C-alpha positions as CSV (number, residue, x, y, z in Angstrom):
1,M,-26.2,148.5,-42.8
2,R,-27.5,145.7,-40.7
3,I,-28.1,146.0,-36.9
4,R,-27.5,142.9,-34.8
5,P,-26.2,142.1,-31.3
6,K,-22.5,141.4,-31.0
7,G,-21.9,137.7,-31.7
8,A,-25.3,137.0,-33.3
9,A,-25.2,134.6,-36.2
10,P,-25.6,136.3,-39.6
11,A,-28.6,134.1,-40.4
12,L,-30.5,135.4,-37.4
13,P,-32.8,138.2,-38.7
14,F,-33.5,141.3,-36.7
15,L,-37.3,140.4,-36.6
16,D,-36.5,137.2,-34.7
17,I,-34.5,139.3,-32.2
18,L,-37.3,141.8,-31.9
19,A,-39.9,139.0,-31.3
20,A,-37.8,137.5,-28.5
21,G,-37.3,141.0,-27.0
22,A,-41.1,141.6,-27.1
23,L,-41.7,138.3,-25.4
24,G,-39.3,139.4,-22.7
25,G,-41.4,142.5,-22.1
26,I,-44.0,140.3,-20.4
27,G,-41.6,139.9,-17.4
28,F,-41.8,143.5,-16.3
29,T,-44.4,142.7,-13.7
30,V,-41.6,142.9,-11.2
31,S,-42.0,146.6,-11.7
32,L,-45.2,146.3,-9.5
33,L,-43.0,145.6,-6.5
34,I,-40.6,148.4,-7.4
35,G,-43.6,150.8,-7.9
36,E,-45.1,149.8,-4.5
37,L,-41.8,150.4,-2.8
38,A,-41.3,153.7,-4.5
39,F,-44.8,155.2,-4.0
40,G,-46.1,153.4,-1.0
41,G,-48.8,150.7,-1.0
42,S,-51.8,152.9,-0.6
43,S,-51.1,156.0,-2.7
44,E,-52.9,157.1,-5.8
45,A,-49.7,156.8,-7.8
46,D,-49.4,153.2,-6.8
47,D,-52.7,152.5,-8.6
48,H,-51.4,154.2,-11.7
49,V,-48.2,152.2,-11.6
50,K,-50.1,148.9,-11.4
51,V,-52.4,149.8,-14.3
52,A,-49.4,151.0,-16.5
53,V,-47.3,147.9,-15.8
54,L,-50.1,145.5,-16.4
55,A,-51.1,147.3,-19.6
56,G,-47.5,147.2,-20.7
57,S,-47.3,143.5,-20.0
58,V,-50.4,142.8,-22.0
59,A,-49.2,144.9,-24.9
60,A,-45.9,143.1,-24.9
61,A,-47.6,139.8,-25.0
62,L,-49.8,140.8,-27.9
63,I,-46.9,142.3,-29.9
64,A,-44.8,139.1,-29.2
65,A,-47.7,136.9,-30.3
66,V,-48.1,138.7,-33.6
67,L,-44.4,138.8,-34.3
68,L,-43.8,135.1,-33.4
69,R,-46.8,134.0,-35.5
70,V,-45.5,136.0,-38.5
71,R,-42.0,134.5,-38.1
72,N,-43.4,131.0,-37.6
73,R,-45.4,131.3,-40.9
74,H,-42.2,132.5,-42.6
75,Y,-40.1,129.6,-41.4
76,R,-42.8,127.0,-42.0
77,Q,-42.9,128.2,-45.6
78,L,-39.2,128.0,-46.0
79,W,-39.3,124.5,-44.5
80,E,-42.1,123.4,-46.9
81,D,-40.1,124.8,-49.8
82,G,-37.1,122.6,-48.8
83,D,-34.7,125.4,-47.8
84,D,-31.2,124.1,-47.1
85,R,-30.9,125.8,-43.7
86,F,-32.9,123.1,-42.0
87,G,-30.6,120.2,-43.0
88,V,-31.3,116.5,-43.1
89,V,-31.7,114.0,-40.2
90,E,-29.3,111.2,-41.0
91,G,-30.7,107.7,-40.9
92,Y,-34.3,108.8,-40.2
93,R,-36.9,107.1,-42.4
94,G,-40.2,107.9,-40.7
95,A,-42.8,110.6,-41.0
96,V,-41.7,114.1,-40.6
97,S,-44.1,114.8,-37.7
98,R,-42.3,112.3,-35.5
99,L,-38.5,112.8,-35.3
100,P,-36.5,110.4,-33.0
101,A,-35.0,111.8,-29.8
102,P,-31.2,112.3,-30.0
103,P,-29.0,109.7,-28.3
104,L,-28.0,110.3,-24.7
105,P,-24.4,111.2,-24.0
106,N,-22.1,108.5,-22.6
107,A,-23.5,108.7,-19.1
108,T,-25.0,106.3,-16.7
109,L,-28.5,107.2,-15.6
110,R,-29.5,106.1,-12.1
111,P,-32.8,106.6,-10.4
112,R,-32.8,109.3,-7.8
113,P,-33.4,108.3,-4.2
114,N,-36.8,109.2,-2.8
115,P,-36.2,111.4,0.2
116,G,-39.7,110.6,1.6
117,V,-38.9,106.9,2.2
């Protein structure tokens, strides 16, 4: 049995979802504000909340860095082996390290007016 979010592509492995979720764990520093509001700004519990939230954010960053590095190595190996999932860029004849930008949609680009003038 495979576990995946509803609507996730079958080609999206669970480790990729886990790595993105760990990266999202860095954003829990908003909990500092919630902890301060709950325990008061000068209580002993407030200091414990700050240490715990900051330690959790650092741990989430480290876990995400390890998982993303492992996944990057995996996908780089697949790309170097010529896996079909990466496709071909039609009409491109240059070095792989410099892909052209996609064409802009049918829209007219106009410079924005400078409000300071």
